[in-house]
C-alpha positions as CSV (number, residue, x, y, z in Angstrom):
1,X,5.4,19.8,-7.8
2,X,4.4,23.1,-6.4
3,X,6.2,24.6,-3.4
4,X,7.4,21.3,-2.0
5,X,11.2,21.7,-1.7
6,X,13.8,19.0,-2.4
7,X,14.3,17.9,1.2
8,X,10.6,17.4,1.6
9,X,10.5,15.4,-1.6
10,X,13.2,13.1,-0.3
11,X,11.5,12.6,3.1
12,X,8.1,12.0,1.5
13,X,9.6,9.6,-1.1
14,X,11.2,7.6,1.7
15,X,8.0,7.5,3.6
16,X,6.1,6.3,0.5
17,X,8.8,3.7,-0.2
18,X,8.9,2.2,3.3
19,X,5.1,2.3,4.0
20,X,3.7,1.3,0.6
21,X,4.3,-2.4,1.1
22,X,4.2,-2.6,4.9
23,X,0.9,-3.1,6.7
24,X,1.0,0.4,8.3
25,X,-0.8,2.6,5.7
26,X,1.3,4.7,3.2
27,X,-1.5,7.2,2.6
28,X,-1.8,8.0,6.3
29,X,1.9,8.6,6.6
30,X,1.9,10.8,3.6
31,X,-0.9,12.9,5.1
32,X,0.7,13.3,8.5
33,X,3.5,15.8,7.4
34,X,0.9,18.1,5.9
35,X,-1.4,17.7,8.9
36,X,1.2,18.0,11.6
37,X,4.0,20.2,10.0
38,X,1.9,22.2,7.6
39,X,3.7,21.0,4.5
40,X,2.0,21.8,1.2
41,X,0.2,19.1,-0.8
42,X,2.9,17.3,-2.9
43,X,0.6,17.4,-6.0
44,X,-0.7,14.8,-8.4
45,X,2.5,14.5,-10.4
46,X,4.4,13.6,-7.2
47,X,1.8,10.8,-6.6
48,X,2.4,9.5,-10.1
49,X,6.1,9.6,-9.7
50,X,6.3,7.7,-6.4
51,X,3.7,5.2,-7.5
52,X,5.6,4.5,-10.7
53,X,8.8,4.0,-8.6
54,X,7.1,1.5,-6.2
55,X,5.6,-0.3,-9.1
56,X,9.1,-0.6,-10.7
57,X,10.5,-1.8,-7.4
58,X,8.0,-4.6,-6.9
59,X,8.2,-5.7,-10.5
60,X,11.9,-5.9,-10.3
61,X,11.7,-7.9,-7.0
62,X,9.3,-10.4,-8.6
63,X,11.0,-10.3,-12.0
64,X,11.4,-14.1,-12.3
65,X,7.7,-14.6,-12.0
66,X,6.7,-11.7,-14.4
67,X,9.4,-12.6,-17.0
68,X,8.0,-16.1,-17.2
69,X,5.4,-16.1,-20.0
70,X,3.7,-19.0,-18.3
71,X,2.9,-16.8,-15.3
72,X,0.3,-15.0,-17.4
73,X,-1.4,-18.3,-18.1
74,X,-1.3,-19.4,-14.5
75,X,-4.0,-19.6,-11.9
76,X,-2.1,-17.1,-9.7
77,X,-2.4,-14.4,-12.4
78,X,-6.1,-14.9,-12.7
79,X,-6.5,-14.8,-8.9
80,X,-4.6,-11.5,-8.7
81,X,-6.9,-10.0,-11.4
82,X,-10.0,-11.2,-9.5
83,X,-8.7,-9.9,-6.2
84,X,-8.2,-6.5,-7.8
85,X,-11.7,-6.2,-9.2
86,X,-13.5,-5.1,-5.9
87,X,-11.2,-2.1,-5.4
88,X,-11.5,-1.0,-9.1
89,X,-15.3,-1.3,-8.8
90,X,-15.3,0.8,-5.7
91,X,-13.3,3.5,-7.4
92,X,-15.6,3.5,-10.4
93,X,-18.9,3.3,-8.5
94,X,-18.0,5.9,-5.8
95,X,-16.5,8.9,-7.8
96,X,-14.5,11.4,-5.8
97,X,-13.8,8.9,-3.0
98,X,-10.1,9.3,-3.4
99,X,-10.4,13.0,-3.0
100,X,-11.9,12.7,0.5
101,X,-9.8,14.4,3.1
102,X,-9.6,12.3,6.2
103,X,-9.1,13.9,9.7
104,X,-6.2,13.0,12.0
105,X,-8.6,11.4,14.4
106,X,-10.1,9.1,11.8
107,X,-6.6,8.2,10.6
108,X,-5.5,7.4,14.2
109,X,-8.6,5.3,14.8
110,X,-8.2,3.4,11.6
111,X,-4.6,2.6,12.5
112,X,-5.7,1.2,15.9
113,X,-8.8,-0.7,14.6
114,X,-7.1,-2.3,11.6
115,X,-3.9,-2.9,13.6
116,X,-6.0,-4.9,16.2
117,X,-7.7,-6.8,13.4
118,X,-4.3,-7.8,12.0
119,X,-3.3,-9.0,15.5
120,X,-6.5,-11.1,15.8
121,X,-6.0,-12.6,12.4
122,X,-2.5,-13.9,13.4
123,X,-4.1,-15.8,16.3
124,X,-7.3,-16.9,14.5
125,X,-5.7,-18.0,11.3
126,X,-4.4,-21.6,11.1
127,X,-1.6,-20.7,8.7
128,X,-2.0,-24.1,6.9
129,X,-2.6,-22.8,3.4
130,X,-0.3,-21.7,0.6
131,X,-0.9,-19.3,-2.3
132,X,-0.6,-22.1,-4.8
133,X,-3.8,-23.7,-3.5
134,X,-5.8,-20.4,-3.2
135,X,-9.4,-20.8,-4.3
136,X,-11.3,-18.3,-6.4
137,X,-13.6,-17.2,-3.6
138,X,-10.7,-16.7,-1.2
139,X,-9.0,-14.3,-3.7
140,X,-12.3,-12.4,-4.1
141,X,-12.7,-12.2,-0.3
142,X,-9.2,-10.8,0.0
143,X,-10.1,-8.3,-2.7
144,X,-13.3,-7.3,-0.9
145,X,-11.4,-6.8,2.4
146,X,-8.8,-4.7,0.6
147,X,-11.6,-2.2,-0.2
148,X,-11.3,-1.1,3.5
149,X,-7.9,0.5,2.4
150,X,-10.0,3.3,0.9
151,X,-10.1,4.5,4.5
152,X,-7.0,6.5,5.1
153,X,-5.1,4.7,7.9
154,X,-6.5,1.2,7.1
155,X,-3.5,0.2,4.8
156,X,-3.9,-1.6,1.5
157,X,-1.3,-4.2,2.3
158,X,-2.6,-4.5,5.9
159,X,-6.1,-5.3,4.8
160,X,-5.0,-7.8,2.2
161,X,-2.7,-9.6,4.7
162,X,-5.3,-9.6,7.4
163,X,-7.9,-11.2,5.1
164,X,-5.4,-13.8,3.9
165,X,-4.4,-14.7,7.5
166,X,-8.1,-15.0,8.6
167,X,-8.5,-17.4,5.7
168,X,-5.7,-19.5,7.1
169,X,-2.8,-18.7,4.8
170,X,0.7,-18.8,6.3
171,X,2.3,-15.4,7.2
172,X,4.9,-15.5,4.4
173,X,2.4,-16.4,1.6
174,X,0.0,-13.7,2.9
175,X,2.7,-11.1,2.6
176,X,3.8,-12.3,-0.9
177,X,0.2,-12.3,-2.2
178,X,-0.2,-8.7,-0.8
179,X,3.0,-7.6,-2.5
180,X,2.0,-9.1,-5.8
181,X,-1.6,-7.7,-5.4
182,X,0.0,-4.3,-5.1
183,X,1.1,-4.4,-8.8
184,X,-2.4,-4.1,-10.4
185,X,-3.5,-1.8,-7.6
186,X,-0.6,0.6,-8.0
187,X,-0.9,0.5,-11.8
188,X,-4.6,1.4,-11.3
189,X,-3.7,4.3,-9.1
190,X,-1.3,5.6,-11.7
191,X,-4.0,5.3,-14.4
192,X,-6.6,7.1,-12.4
193,X,-4.1,9.8,-11.5
194,X,-3.4,10.4,-15.2
195,X,-7.1,10.9,-15.7
196,X,-6.8,13.9,-13.4
197,X,-5.3,16.5,-15.8
198,X,-4.9,19.2,-13.1
199,X,-1.2,18.3,-12.7
200,X,-0.6,19.8,-16.2
201,X,-1.3,23.2,-14.6
202,X,1.7,23.0,-12.3
203,X,5.4,23.4,-13.0
204,X,7.2,20.0,-13.2
205,X,10.8,20.0,-11.9
206,X,13.1,17.5,-13.6
207,X,15.3,17.4,-10.5
208,X,12.6,16.8,-8.0
209,X,10.9,14.2,-10.2
210,X,14.1,12.2,-10.7
211,X,15.0,12.6,-7.0
212,X,11.6,11.4,-6.0
213,X,11.6,8.4,-8.3
214,X,15.1,7.2,-7.5
215,X,14.7,7.7,-3.8
216,X,11.4,5.8,-3.7
217,X,12.6,3.0,-6.0
218,X,15.7,2.3,-3.9
219,X,14.0,2.4,-0.5
220,X,11.0,0.4,-1.8
221,X,13.1,-2.4,-3.1
222,X,15.1,-2.7,0.1
223,X,11.9,-2.4,2.2
224,X,10.3,-5.4,0.4
225,X,13.3,-7.6,1.1
226,X,13.5,-6.6,4.7
227,X,9.7,-6.9,5.2
228,X,9.6,-10.5,4.0
229,X,12.5,-11.4,6.2
230,X,10.9,-9.8,9.3
231,X,7.6,-11.5,8.6
232,X,9.2,-14.9,8.2
233,X,11.3,-14.6,11.3
234,X,9.0,-12.8,13.8
235,X,5.6,-12.3,12.2
236,X,3.4,-9.2,12.2
237,X,3.6,-8.2,15.9
238,X,6.0,-5.3,15.4
239,X,3.7,-3.7,12.8
240,X,0.7,-4.2,15.1
241,X,2.4,-2.5,18.0
242,X,3.6,0.3,15.7
243,X,0.1,1.0,14.4
244,X,-1.6,1.0,17.7
245,X,1.1,3.3,19.3
246,X,1.0,5.6,16.3
247,X,-2.8,5.9,16.5
248,X,-2.6,6.6,20.3
249,X,0.2,9.2,19.7
250,X,-1.8,11.0,17.0
251,X,-4.9,11.1,19.3
252,X,-2.7,12.6,22.1
253,X,-1.3,15.3,19.7
254,X,-4.6,16.6,18.4
């Protein structure tokens, strides 16, 4: 993992774990330490490690659904596959998009714009729909909107939740669909990372790898549980306020 020391690994792992499933953009938060503090790039193997840990956490959280063989024959499984297709197509049709280096100003503006869109969706959406009655076109629309997450600062979970709320899904089901949609998305990110063989040229530390995985896994699992409880009780307002204030703070610092 290059020159990233153990303390930085722990901090970055916690950031990844907490922000991966919240509508506040994990990629933007992982970029900020390097942009603001001058930390070195954590490397492709670190990306694989923390993504594998978050994938393990969300699979464990939804273990009842995924251990049920009937789930893979269900409509929900097909909807998740369909909603993932636009993001996969974007990654395949626009090569090198993931390597684009976003500026701090673009990250800040994306946080503000997509934070406001999330706020609008909470007022516009009727919240009278449940995931069990989601239509094919609705899943595809959520998938299309999720493509905005390729903009650093937009947030994958944030875009998926915003789209679901606009369509009228209740706040809890919107969060759950986003969490389950993260499974194929994260798995895809791991797959595409493995296609990049540059990580083989770097030294891989067993200690930092295990530390990164366990730290991310534990904090990710806890953050999923807390996130669903917060959404159920008070909604998405805290995340909107955080995103807007973060964007303004970044713009003031640059």
